[in-house]
C-alpha positions as YAML, in Angstrom:
chain: A
units: angstrom
residues:
- id: 1
  name: MET
  ca: [147.72, 132.24, 75.23]
- id: 2
  name: ARG
  ca: [144.11, 131.77, 76.16]
- id: 3
  name: SER
  ca: [143.04, 134.73, 78.37]
- id: 4
  name: PRO
  ca: [142.06, 133.91, 81.92]
- id: 5
  name: LYS
  ca: [138.82, 135.85, 81.51]
- id: 6
  name: LYS
  ca: [137.89, 133.34, 78.48]
- id: 7
  name: GLY
  ca: [138.92, 130.45, 80.62]
- id: 8
  name: THR
  ca: [136.52, 131.47, 83.38]
- id: 9
  name: GLN
  ca: [133.55, 132.30, 80.92]
- id: 10
  name: ARG
  ca: [134.15, 128.89, 79.48]
- id: 11
  name: LYS
  ca: [134.06, 127.12, 82.72]
- id: 12
  name: LEU
  ca: [131.01, 129.24, 83.74]
- id: 13
  name: GLY
  ca: [129.28, 128.03, 80.57]
- id: 14
  name: VAL
  ca: [130.06, 124.40, 81.25]
- id: 15
  name: PHE
  ca: [128.90, 124.91, 84.79]
- id: 16
  name: LEU
  ca: [125.63, 126.45, 83.40]
- id: 17
  name: TRP
  ca: [125.07, 123.85, 80.97]
- id: 18
  name: CYS
  ca: [125.43, 120.81, 83.46]
- id: 19
  name: PHE
  ca: [123.16, 122.75, 85.72]
- id: 20
  name: TYR
  ca: [120.40, 123.08, 83.24]
- id: 21
  name: VAL
  ca: [120.81, 119.43, 82.05]
- id: 22
  name: VAL
  ca: [120.37, 118.32, 85.82]
- id: 23
  name: LYS
  ca: [117.50, 120.54, 86.29]
- id: 24
  name: ILE
  ca: [115.78, 119.20, 83.02]
- id: 25
  name: ASP
  ca: [116.44, 115.53, 84.11]
- id: 26
  name: ALA
  ca: [114.99, 116.16, 87.49]
- id: 27
  name: GLY
  ca: [111.93, 117.53, 86.16]
- id: 28
  name: ILE
  ca: [111.70, 114.56, 83.85]
- id: 29
  name: LEU
  ca: [111.88, 112.22, 87.06]
- id: 30
  name: SER
  ca: [109.60, 114.04, 88.84]
- id: 31
  name: ARG
  ca: [106.90, 113.84, 86.09]
- id: 32
  name: MET
  ca: [107.57, 110.30, 85.80]
- id: 33
  name: SER
  ca: [106.87, 109.59, 89.33]
- id: 34
  name: LEU
  ca: [103.08, 109.53, 90.11]
- id: 35
  name: ILE
  ca: [103.86, 109.32, 93.99]
- id: 36
  name: ASN
  ca: [103.86, 113.23, 94.59]
- id: 37
  name: SER
  ca: [105.36, 113.04, 97.79]
- id: 38
  name: VAL
  ca: [106.36, 110.44, 100.76]
- id: 39
  name: ARG
  ca: [107.09, 111.70, 104.34]
- id: 40
  name: TYR
  ca: [107.92, 109.53, 107.53]
- id: 41
  name: PHE
  ca: [106.54, 110.70, 111.10]
- id: 42
  name: PRO
  ca: [107.98, 108.41, 113.62]
- id: 43
  name: THR
  ca: [106.48, 108.01, 116.94]
- id: 44
  name: LYS
  ca: [107.96, 108.34, 120.13]
- id: 45
  name: ALA
  ca: [106.58, 105.10, 121.62]
- id: 46
  name: LYS
  ca: [109.33, 102.14, 122.47]
- id: 47
  name: ASN
  ca: [107.61, 99.19, 120.52]
- id: 48
  name: PRO
  ca: [106.18, 101.15, 117.82]
- id: 49
  name: LYS
  ca: [103.78, 99.68, 115.10]
- id: 50
  name: HIS
  ca: [103.44, 100.74, 111.62]
- id: 51
  name: VAL
  ca: [100.77, 102.36, 109.29]
- id: 52
  name: ILE
  ca: [100.83, 103.37, 105.68]
- id: 53
  name: LEU
  ca: [98.72, 106.25, 104.90]
- id: 54
  name: LEU
  ca: [97.47, 106.90, 101.53]
- id: 55
  name: CYS
  ca: [96.05, 110.25, 100.82]
- id: 56
  name: GLY
  ca: [93.06, 111.14, 98.64]
- id: 57
  name: PHE
  ca: [92.76, 112.59, 95.31]
- id: 58
  name: GLY
  ca: [93.58, 116.17, 95.47]
- id: 59
  name: GLY
  ca: [94.49, 115.92, 99.19]
- id: 60
  name: ALA
  ca: [98.02, 116.48, 100.72]
- id: 61
  name: ILE
  ca: [99.89, 115.10, 103.47]
- id: 62
  name: TRP
  ca: [99.97, 118.20, 105.45]
- id: 63
  name: GLN
  ca: [96.12, 117.85, 105.60]
- id: 64
  name: THR
  ca: [96.02, 114.66, 107.68]
- id: 65
  name: ARG
  ca: [98.10, 116.13, 110.64]
- id: 66
  name: ARG
  ca: [95.46, 115.52, 113.22]
- id: 67
  name: LEU
  ca: [95.01, 112.16, 112.16]
- id: 68
  name: ARG
  ca: [98.53, 111.39, 112.28]
- id: 69
  name: ASN
  ca: [98.90, 112.93, 115.66]
- id: 70
  name: VAL
  ca: [96.47, 110.44, 116.86]
- id: 71
  name: LEU
  ca: [98.32, 107.49, 115.21]
- id: 72
  name: ASN
  ca: [101.77, 108.78, 116.47]
- id: 73
  name: ARG
  ca: [100.51, 109.12, 120.04]
- id: 74
  name: ALA
  ca: [98.77, 105.42, 119.72]
- id: 75
  name: GLY
  ca: [102.49, 104.31, 118.97]
- id: 76
  name: TYR
  ca: [102.40, 104.08, 115.12]
- id: 77
  name: ASN
  ca: [105.01, 105.11, 112.99]
- id: 78
  name: ILE
  ca: [103.76, 106.75, 109.99]
- id: 79
  name: THR
  ca: [104.48, 106.36, 106.14]
- id: 80
  name: ALA
  ca: [102.37, 108.98, 104.38]
- id: 81
  name: LEU
  ca: [102.04, 109.47, 100.43]
- id: 82
  name: ASP
  ca: [100.02, 111.73, 98.39]
- id: 83
  name: PHE
  ca: [99.53, 111.89, 94.76]
- id: 84
  name: PRO
  ca: [99.32, 114.60, 91.70]
- id: 85
  name: LYS
  ca: [95.75, 115.30, 90.41]
- id: 86
  name: ARG
  ca: [97.07, 114.61, 87.01]
- id: 87
  name: VAL
  ca: [96.23, 110.95, 87.60]
- id: 88
  name: LEU
  ca: [92.82, 112.01, 86.61]
- id: 89
  name: SER
  ca: [92.78, 115.61, 85.44]
- id: 90
  name: GLU
  ca: [94.87, 114.82, 82.25]
- id: 91
  name: GLY
  ca: [92.30, 112.41, 80.87]
- id: 92
  name: ASN
  ca: [94.89, 109.75, 80.13]
- id: 93
  name: PRO
  ca: [93.58, 106.31, 81.39]
- id: 94
  name: LYS
  ca: [97.10, 104.56, 81.49]
- id: 95
  name: LEU
  ca: [98.11, 107.03, 84.61]
- id: 96
  name: LEU
  ca: [95.78, 105.08, 87.30]
- id: 97
  name: PRO
  ca: [97.08, 101.81, 86.43]
- id: 98
  name: GLN
  ca: [100.70, 103.03, 86.30]
- id: 99
  name: LEU
  ca: [99.85, 104.93, 89.81]
- id: 100
  name: VAL
  ca: [98.56, 101.51, 91.15]
- id: 101
  name: ASP
  ca: [101.69, 99.64, 89.96]
- id: 102
  name: GLU
  ca: [104.09, 102.38, 91.52]
- id: 103
  name: VAL
  ca: [102.14, 102.17, 94.87]
- id: 104
  name: VAL
  ca: [102.15, 98.36, 95.17]
- id: 105
  name: ASP
  ca: [105.79, 98.42, 94.32]
- id: 106
  name: PHE
  ca: [106.75, 101.10, 97.09]
- id: 107
  name: VAL
  ca: [104.63, 99.69, 99.84]
- id: 108
  name: GLU
  ca: [106.27, 96.11, 99.00]
- id: 109
  name: LYS
  ca: [109.76, 97.70, 99.54]
- id: 110
  name: GLU
  ca: [108.47, 99.23, 102.85]
- id: 111
  name: ALA
  ca: [107.20, 95.88, 103.94]
- id: 112
  name: ALA
  ca: [110.47, 94.14, 103.13]
- id: 113
  name: LYS
  ca: [112.12, 96.75, 105.79]
- id: 114
  name: SER
  ca: [110.04, 95.66, 108.60]
- id: 115
  name: SER
  ca: [109.16, 92.41, 110.29]
- id: 116
  name: GLN
  ca: [105.84, 93.68, 111.59]
- id: 117
  name: LYS
  ca: [102.61, 93.80, 110.05]
- id: 118
  name: ILE
  ca: [101.59, 97.32, 108.59]
- id: 119
  name: LEU
  ca: [98.18, 98.59, 108.60]
- id: 120
  name: LEU
  ca: [96.94, 100.40, 105.55]
- id: 121
  name: VAL
  ca: [94.93, 103.52, 106.10]
- id: 122
  name: GLY
  ca: [93.43, 104.98, 102.71]
- id: 123
  name: ILE
  ca: [91.40, 108.11, 102.21]
- id: 124
  name: SER
  ca: [89.33, 108.28, 99.02]
- id: 125
  name: LEU
  ca: [91.66, 107.54, 96.27]
- id: 126
  name: GLY
  ca: [93.82, 105.99, 99.05]
- id: 127
  name: SER
  ca: [91.07, 103.68, 99.74]
- id: 128
  name: LEU
  ca: [91.33, 102.29, 96.15]
- id: 129
  name: LEU
  ca: [94.98, 102.09, 96.43]
- id: 130
  name: SER
  ca: [94.70, 100.08, 99.69]
- id: 131
  name: LEU
  ca: [92.25, 97.73, 97.84]
- id: 132
  name: ASN
  ca: [94.66, 97.11, 94.98]
- id: 133
  name: ILE
  ca: [97.44, 96.39, 97.19]
- id: 134
  name: PHE
  ca: [95.20, 93.85, 99.11]
- id: 135
  name: ARG
  ca: [94.44, 92.24, 95.75]
- id: 136
  name: ARG
  ca: [98.17, 92.07, 94.59]
- id: 137
  name: THR
  ca: [100.11, 91.05, 97.77]
- id: 138
  name: THR
  ca: [100.05, 88.65, 100.47]
- id: 139
  name: THR
  ca: [101.88, 90.92, 102.82]
- id: 140
  name: PHE
  ca: [99.15, 93.42, 103.74]
- id: 141
  name: ASN
  ca: [95.96, 91.92, 105.55]
- id: 142
  name: GLU
  ca: [94.41, 94.98, 107.41]
- id: 143
  name: ALA
  ca: [92.95, 98.14, 105.93]
- id: 144
  name: ILE
  ca: [90.86, 101.05, 107.09]
- id: 145
  name: MET
  ca: [89.21, 102.68, 104.12]
- id: 146
  name: ILE
  ca: [87.81, 106.17, 104.58]
- id: 147
  name: THR
  ca: [85.25, 106.77, 101.85]
- id: 148
  name: GLY
  ca: [85.66, 105.76, 98.08]
- id: 149
  name: GLY
  ca: [83.82, 104.60, 95.32]
- id: 150
  name: ASN
  ca: [83.83, 103.46, 91.68]
- id: 151
  name: ILE
  ca: [86.68, 105.48, 90.17]
- id: 152
  name: VAL
  ca: [84.94, 105.82, 86.80]
- id: 153
  name: THR
  ca: [82.22, 107.67, 88.29]
- id: 154
  name: VAL
  ca: [84.49, 109.79, 90.33]
- id: 155
  name: ALA
  ca: [86.56, 110.83, 87.06]
- id: 156
  name: GLN
  ca: [83.93, 111.60, 85.02]
- id: 157
  name: ASN
  ca: [81.86, 113.74, 87.65]
- id: 158
  name: ILE
  ca: [84.84, 115.69, 88.25]
- id: 159
  name: TYR
  ca: [86.13, 116.27, 84.78]
- id: 160
  name: GLY
  ca: [83.21, 115.43, 82.80]
- id: 161
  name: HIS
  ca: [83.62, 114.41, 79.14]
- id: 162
  name: VAL
  ca: [86.21, 116.87, 78.19]
- id: 163
  name: ALA
  ca: [88.69, 115.16, 80.01]
- id: 164
  name: TRP
  ca: [87.13, 111.63, 79.72]
- id: 165
  name: PRO
  ca: [85.25, 111.33, 76.20]
- id: 166
  name: GLN
  ca: [84.70, 107.66, 76.81]
- id: 167
  name: SER
  ca: [81.52, 106.30, 77.61]
- id: 168
  name: HIS
  ca: [81.13, 104.99, 81.17]
- id: 169
  name: GLU
  ca: [81.17, 101.45, 80.07]
- id: 170
  name: GLU
  ca: [84.33, 102.02, 77.57]
- id: 171
  name: LEU
  ca: [86.34, 103.60, 80.82]
- id: 172
  name: SER
  ca: [85.15, 100.82, 83.01]
- id: 173
  name: LYS
  ca: [86.93, 98.30, 80.95]
- id: 174
  name: LEU
  ca: [90.14, 100.30, 80.58]
- id: 175
  name: TRP
  ca: [90.06, 100.30, 84.46]
- id: 176
  name: GLN
  ca: [88.93, 97.04, 85.23]
- id: 177
  name: GLU
  ca: [91.65, 95.67, 86.99]
- id: 178
  name: VAL
  ca: [92.11, 98.59, 89.13]
- id: 179
  name: ASN
  ca: [88.67, 99.66, 90.19]
- id: 180
  name: ILE
  ca: [86.73, 98.54, 93.22]
- id: 181
  name: PHE
  ca: [85.14, 95.65, 91.95]
- id: 182
  name: THR
  ca: [87.14, 92.59, 93.08]
- id: 183
  name: ASP
  ca: [87.01, 88.78, 92.74]
- id: 184
  name: PRO
  ca: [86.18, 87.58, 96.09]
- id: 185
  name: GLU
  ca: [89.00, 85.01, 96.26]
- id: 186
  name: LEU
  ca: [91.49, 87.97, 96.12]
- id: 187
  name: LEU
  ca: [90.16, 89.22, 99.30]
- id: 188
  name: SER
  ca: [90.13, 86.07, 101.21]
- id: 189
  name: GLY
  ca: [91.93, 86.35, 104.58]
- id: 190
  name: LYS
  ca: [91.85, 90.16, 104.53]
- id: 191
  name: HIS
  ca: [90.21, 92.37, 107.08]
- id: 192
  name: ALA
  ca: [89.18, 95.80, 106.22]
- id: 193
  name: LEU
  ca: [86.79, 98.48, 107.55]
- id: 194
  name: PHE
  ca: [85.00, 100.85, 105.19]
- id: 195
  name: VAL
  ca: [83.69, 104.17, 106.23]
- id: 196
  name: LEU
  ca: [80.92, 105.57, 103.69]
- id: 197
  name: PRO
  ca: [78.51, 108.31, 103.66]
- id: 198
  name: THR
  ca: [74.93, 107.34, 103.24]
- id: 199
  name: LYS
  ca: [74.61, 109.40, 100.14]
- id: 200
  name: ASP
  ca: [76.58, 111.77, 97.72]
- id: 201
  name: LYS
  ca: [76.69, 113.29, 94.31]
- id: 202
  name: LEU
  ca: [80.56, 112.46, 93.61]
- id: 203
  name: ILE
  ca: [80.35, 108.78, 94.22]
- id: 204
  name: ASP
  ca: [77.42, 106.47, 93.94]
- id: 205
  name: THR
  ca: [77.35, 104.82, 97.39]
- id: 206
  name: SER
  ca: [75.00, 102.14, 96.18]
- id: 207
  name: GLU
  ca: [77.64, 100.58, 94.03]
- id: 208
  name: VAL
  ca: [79.98, 100.30, 96.98]
- id: 209
  name: VAL
  ca: [77.37, 98.95, 99.34]
- id: 210
  name: THR
  ca: [76.57, 96.33, 96.70]
- id: 211
  name: GLU
  ca: [80.34, 95.41, 96.28]
- id: 212
  name: ILE
  ca: [80.68, 95.12, 100.05]
- id: 213
  name: GLU
  ca: [77.71, 93.16, 100.30]
- id: 214
  name: ALA
  ca: [78.90, 90.70, 97.49]
- id: 215
  name: GLN
  ca: [82.31, 90.23, 99.43]
- id: 216
  name: ARG
  ca: [80.41, 89.53, 102.84]
- id: 217
  name: ASN
  ca: [78.37, 86.99, 101.00]
- id: 218
  name: ALA
  ca: [81.55, 85.32, 99.89]
- id: 219
  name: GLY
  ca: [82.60, 84.95, 103.49]
- id: 220
  name: ASN
  ca: [85.22, 87.88, 103.48]
- id: 221
  name: ASP
  ca: [85.63, 90.12, 106.47]
- id: 222
  name: LEU
  ca: [84.44, 93.92, 105.64]
- id: 223
  name: THR
  ca: [82.84, 96.01, 108.04]
- id: 224
  name: LEU
  ca: [81.03, 98.79, 106.78]
- id: 225
  name: ILE
  ca: [80.38, 101.90, 108.89]
- id: 226
  name: ARG
  ca: [77.81, 104.37, 107.50]
- id: 227
  name: ARG
  ca: [77.98, 107.97, 108.32]
- id: 228
  name: ASN
  ca: [74.62, 110.08, 107.75]
- id: 229
  name: SER
  ca: [75.82, 113.64, 108.36]
- id: 230
  name: PHE
  ca: [78.00, 114.45, 105.33]
- id: 231
  name: GLY
  ca: [78.77, 113.13, 101.85]
- id: 232
  name: HIS
  ca: [82.03, 112.08, 100.43]
- id: 233
  name: VAL
  ca: [84.28, 115.15, 101.15]
- id: 234
  name: GLY
  ca: [82.32, 115.89, 104.58]
- id: 235
  name: THR
  ca: [82.87, 112.34, 105.58]
- id: 236
  name: ILE
  ca: [86.74, 112.59, 104.96]
- id: 237
  name: ILE
  ca: [86.72, 116.00, 106.98]
- id: 238
  name: GLU
  ca: [84.61, 114.42, 109.75]
- id: 239
  name: GLU
  ca: [86.88, 111.21, 109.95]
- id: 240
  name: THR
  ca: [90.39, 112.96, 109.55]
- id: 241
  name: ILE
  ca: [90.09, 116.44, 110.95]
- id: 242
  name: LEU
  ca: [86.74, 116.62, 113.30]
- id: 243
  name: PHE
  ca: [86.85, 113.23, 114.94]
- id: 244
  name: PRO
  ca: [90.35, 111.75, 114.05]
- id: 245
  name: SER
  ca: [90.42, 109.55, 117.32]
- id: 246
  name: ARG
  ca: [87.87, 107.35, 115.68]
- id: 247
  name: ILE
  ca: [90.76, 105.88, 113.73]
- id: 248
  name: LEU
  ca: [91.48, 104.06, 117.19]
- id: 249
  name: SER
  ca: [88.25, 102.33, 117.40]
- id: 250
  name: TYR
  ca: [88.21, 101.23, 113.89]
- id: 251
  name: ILE
  ca: [91.63, 99.46, 114.59]
- id: 252
  name: GLU
  ca: [90.26, 97.94, 117.57]
- id: 253
  name: LYS
  ca: [87.23, 96.60, 115.52]
- id: 254
  name: LEU
  ca: [89.89, 95.36, 113.17]
- id: 255
  name: GLU
  ca: [91.80, 93.53, 115.62]
- id: 256
  name: THR
  ca: [88.71, 91.96, 117.33]
- id: 257
  name: SER
  ca: [86.35, 91.33, 114.41]
- id: 258
  name: SER
  ca: [85.73, 87.83, 113.58]
- id: 259
  name: ASN
  ca: [82.29, 88.35, 111.49]
- id: 260
  name: PRO
  ca: [81.76, 91.56, 109.32]
- id: 261
  name: LYS
  ca: [78.95, 93.67, 110.18]
- id: 262
  name: THR
  ca: [77.47, 97.14, 109.72]
- id: 263
  name: LEU
  ca: [77.68, 99.61, 112.34]
...
């Protein structure tokens, strides 16, 4: 006859094993996802509009509180996403395209839930993701991009050749499909406003200006706003923390602009 004590020990062992397996599986699933977290911030407005807010590299959703408050008060429901540093820190060139695939899939599912148009607001890496959403879907047609640049330059400037031993040209080829340089036909009918510092050490702003000018020469609607006070990181702070209400004027410009221009 089995003792009650042994039966209890066996059940406890099975429970602990199941807990361990579930914990490991959850860890594997979280490692598989390149979307770090997703949070929803509903507005109290009766006829809400919708924004998808894509955070920058190394940024977190909580850091966008002031920007979110402005958008919520203006009648926008917000879906906010942030992303893990390992997209660039691990030196694995496959992770960035995987992140793009995952984000595009996510936003398309979000759009399928709504009959309204959805505005994209991207910050740094989020600007690059917004651009990729533009290129891959017909659902999204308006975006505000708060600074950003050639992701190859950014990755190698942050982590150097220890993480990224490839030459600039080699990494550019690997990321050609997801970098900022875009076939103008893919942006036809899209409307974007890009906020860019005049100069910076992390990004090469001249590359961004050249790309925007090429898009405008092709007839695409990209408005460029230059900021003189800060560099890349400072522009993020300026636009999202110090002067977050600017986002409303940018939205108005998107809605009323018929010809791209520099302000």
